[in-house]
C-alpha positions, -999 to +999 in steps of 0.1 A: -223-925-718-251-913-740-229-907-770-202-934-776-200-937-814-171-920-830-176-908-866-148-897-889-150-860-897-159-856-934-165-821-947-192-807-925-202-838-905-195-834-868-178-860-845-197-876-817-176-889-788-174-889-750-206-868-747-191-840-767-198-829-803-171-816-825-183-788-847-163-782-879-147-750-888-165-728-914-190-700-919-227-700-912-255-675-914-261-661-880-291-640-869-327-637-882-339-666-903-353-654-936-389-665-929-389-655-892-414-627-885-406-625-848-370-613-850-359-584-828-335-556-838-305-573-822-310-603-844-309-583-876-295-583-901-283-618-905-246-621-912-221-646-923-198-656-894-167-678-897-162-700-866-131-721-860-136-758-851-147-764-814-163-790-793-194-787-772-211-807-745-239-828-760-262-820-731-266-794-704-246-798-672-267-817-647-272-814-610-252-846-605-224-832-627-222-800-607-225-817-573-194-837-581-175-805-586-189-790-554-177-822-536-141-814-547-145-778-533-136-764-567-172-752-573-196-731-552-231-745-547-258-726-566-291-715-550-309-746-538-344-761-540-349-750-503-344-714-515-368-716-544-390-745-557-377-740-592-341-746-583-330-782-590-300-784-567-307-806-537-343-813-551-353-850-547-353-868-580-336-841-600-301-852-603-305-857-641-321-823-645-300-793-657-284-774-628-300-740-627-303-710-604-266-705-611-246-674-617-224-669-648-192-668-628-200-702-612-209-717-646-177-705-661-157-718-631-172-752-634-163-754-671-127-744-662-125-774-638-134-796-667-107-781-689-134-763-709-151-729-710-185-714-717-193-713-755-190-681-775-223-668-788-215-675-824-203-710-815-236-717-797-258-705-826-238-725-851-241-756-830-278-750-825-285-746-862-265-778-870-261-769-906-297-758-912-315-724-916-347-732-897-362-711-870-357-738-844-334-769-844-363-792-852-378-769-879-398-737-884-424-747-858-421-767-826-442-779-796-437-799-765-431-829-787-397-814-796-389-790-767-394-783-730-412-750-728-446-734-726-462-741-759-495-726-748-512-760-753-496-788-734-507-795-698-493-821-673-493-829-636-496-793-624-532-782-628-537-751-650-499-749-657-483-749-691-447-740-681-424-769-686-449-787-708-473-788-679-448-798-652-439-763-640-402-772-639-373-784-660-371-820-673-342-844-672-316-835-698-320-851-732-357-857-727-363-848-763-346-858-795-312-841-803-306-818-832-290-830-864-255-828-848-264-848-817-269-818-793-297-820-768-319-792-754-304-765-776-339-751-776-357-751-743-353-769-709-328-745-694-315-713-710-278-714-713-251-689-702-227-678-729-192-665-726-199-632-743-212-600-727-243-586-743-242-559-770-269-550-794-245-547-823-227-580-816-236-598-848-218-571-869-187-576-848-188-614-851-190-610-889-156-593-887-141-622-868-143-605-833-160-635-817-152-624-781-170-590-785-177-570-764-147-565-741-170-551-713-207-554-706-230-553-676-248-584-687-240-618-702-258-635-731-282-663-725-293-685-754-318-712-762-349-702-742-362-722-712-389-744-697-409-714-685-408-693-717-430-691-747-420-710-778-410-677-796-381-673-771-366-707-781-358-695-817-322-702-827-315-665-832-332-652-800-309-633-777-314-628-740-292-615-712-289-611-675-263-597-650-236-623-643-243-622-606-279-629-595-278-613-560-312-618-544-327-628-577-332-665-586-322-675-621-345-705-622-346-705-660-308-705-666-283-734-668-253-740-691-231-764-710-194-762-717-172-760-749-135-761-757-112-757-786-111-786-810-080-808-811-059-804-842 
């Protein structure tokens, strides 16, 4: 296991164990970072949000993780590499890549088989920020040295391509350093499904304690940005969304990780 050291919880220091990170209860500032000039209207204004303690997967769910669930017949296969070159499932050499091309309902179903669930949006942003008020987990600027994305500069094995730091695909999970709380790929690699439906006014509701808002929505939130997006979409406060069922569309940019309530 990548994370095997257990640390005692002291004030705001998270616990690392069994490839999950325990995030302590408490409030944080959610939304537009003070010096961020790229914030959109649904990221403003920043608000104080109180979040109960929870645990979150240290890394995105991999193809190998998800295939094991499919083998038990408890999970439905996502769209495969044969369907689209950007889908990792059944692609040679991509077992350690994030599973992508997956619908929200299937991501949530996987988490349930693990005794977990998809993270709430406020939980996700608190975990991504890891106690800091920077634009990205690694600071106010990042490049392909810290994240898997299109930084507009880095090239690789695919000629003329900058997506995926020049590889035109995802990378194995945890290919870059984790944030301050030991969470990998919170910015970039695969965007991540969130439990919440999308609503423009969600931050104001979260500030009141309504962390499951809205009750109904045609789209589900996606956080973190992905391998084929510009760096600006990897900002900690950036909010994206898609319909929970992809239909004929291929969600090659989207994966997920799971969360659950913290033990008392």
